[in-house]
C-alpha positions as CSV (number, residue, x, y, z in Angstrom):
1,M,0.0,0.0,0.0
2,E,1.2,3.5,-0.8
3,G,-0.3,6.9,-0.7
4,D,0.8,10.5,-1.3
5,I,-0.6,13.8,-0.4
6,R,0.5,17.3,-1.6
7,P,-0.2,19.8,1.1
8,H,1.6,22.4,-1.0
9,A,2.5,22.6,-4.7
10,R,6.1,21.9,-3.9
11,V,5.8,19.4,-1.0
12,T,4.8,15.8,-1.3
13,L,4.3,13.6,1.8
14,S,4.1,9.8,1.4
15,L,3.2,6.8,3.5
16,F,3.8,3.2,2.5
17,G,3.7,-0.3,3.9
18,A,4.0,-3.9,2.8
19,F,2.5,-6.7,4.8
20,T,3.6,-10.2,3.9
21,S,2.7,-13.7,5.0
22,A,5.2,-16.1,3.5
23,H,5.3,-19.6,5.0
24,F,6.5,-23.0,4.0
25,N,3.5,-25.2,3.1
26,H,3.4,-28.9,1.9
27,T,7.0,-29.8,2.7
28,P,6.9,-33.6,3.1
29,K,10.6,-33.9,2.4
30,Q,11.4,-31.4,5.1
31,P,8.8,-31.7,7.8
32,A,10.9,-29.5,10.2
33,I,10.1,-26.4,8.3
34,E,6.4,-27.0,7.7
35,G,4.5,-23.8,8.6
36,N,7.7,-21.8,9.3
37,Q,8.2,-18.3,7.9
38,V,10.3,-18.0,4.8
39,P,13.8,-16.7,5.7
40,Q,14.6,-13.0,5.2
41,V,11.0,-12.0,4.5
42,P,9.7,-9.6,7.2
43,R,6.0,-9.7,8.0
44,Y,5.8,-6.0,7.4
45,H,7.8,-2.9,6.6
46,I,6.3,0.6,6.8
47,G,7.6,4.1,6.1
48,T,7.1,7.7,5.4
49,G,8.8,10.2,3.2
50,V,8.8,13.9,2.1
51,I,9.9,15.7,-1.0
52,A,10.3,19.4,-0.8
53,E,11.2,21.5,-3.9
54,A,12.9,24.9,-3.5
55,P,13.6,25.8,-7.1
56,R,16.3,28.3,-6.5
57,V,18.0,26.1,-3.9
58,A,17.5,22.4,-4.3
59,T,15.1,19.5,-4.1
60,F,15.2,17.8,-0.7
61,T,14.1,14.3,0.0
62,A,13.9,12.3,3.2
63,Q,12.6,8.8,3.9
64,A,12.4,6.6,6.9
65,R,11.5,2.9,6.8
66,F,10.8,0.5,9.7
67,V,11.4,-3.2,8.9
68,G,9.9,-5.8,11.2
69,D,11.6,-9.0,12.6
70,Q,12.5,-11.7,10.2
71,F,14.3,-15.0,10.3
72,E,17.8,-15.8,8.9
73,D,17.2,-19.5,8.5
74,D,14.4,-21.8,7.4
75,L,14.1,-23.5,10.8
76,N,13.2,-20.0,12.2
77,D,15.9,-20.3,15.0
78,L,17.9,-17.2,14.1
79,V,16.0,-13.9,14.4
80,L,17.0,-10.8,12.6
81,E,15.8,-8.0,14.8
82,N,13.7,-5.1,13.4
83,Y,15.5,-2.0,12.1
84,V,15.1,1.5,10.8
85,V,16.6,2.9,7.6
86,V,16.8,6.7,7.1
87,D,17.7,8.2,3.7
88,A,18.1,11.9,2.9
89,S,19.3,13.8,-0.1
90,A,19.5,17.2,-1.7
91,T,19.8,17.6,-5.5
92,R,20.4,20.6,-7.6
93,Q,20.9,21.2,-11.3
94,I,24.2,23.0,-11.7
95,T,24.2,23.5,-15.5
96,S,21.5,24.2,-18.0
97,S,21.0,21.9,-21.0
């Protein structure tokens, strides 16, 4: 899911999220993993972002994403803890075409 709003002509706010249910099913050759979560697939990740344009200065962007717990292995013994990723940038055209 993703959605954007524009509270101002030069500002865009966004919210997004992914919700996943990935499990092993019908694994007769490996009964130990039946019903386990697929490794390295978090159940959810959600985030928000902003783009702000200042035409004489730069275009600024920032985004933060929260990724939920996931497993490293197919037996679901090794947990990869949740984490946050933050990105930010500023871009500016320095020459005209």
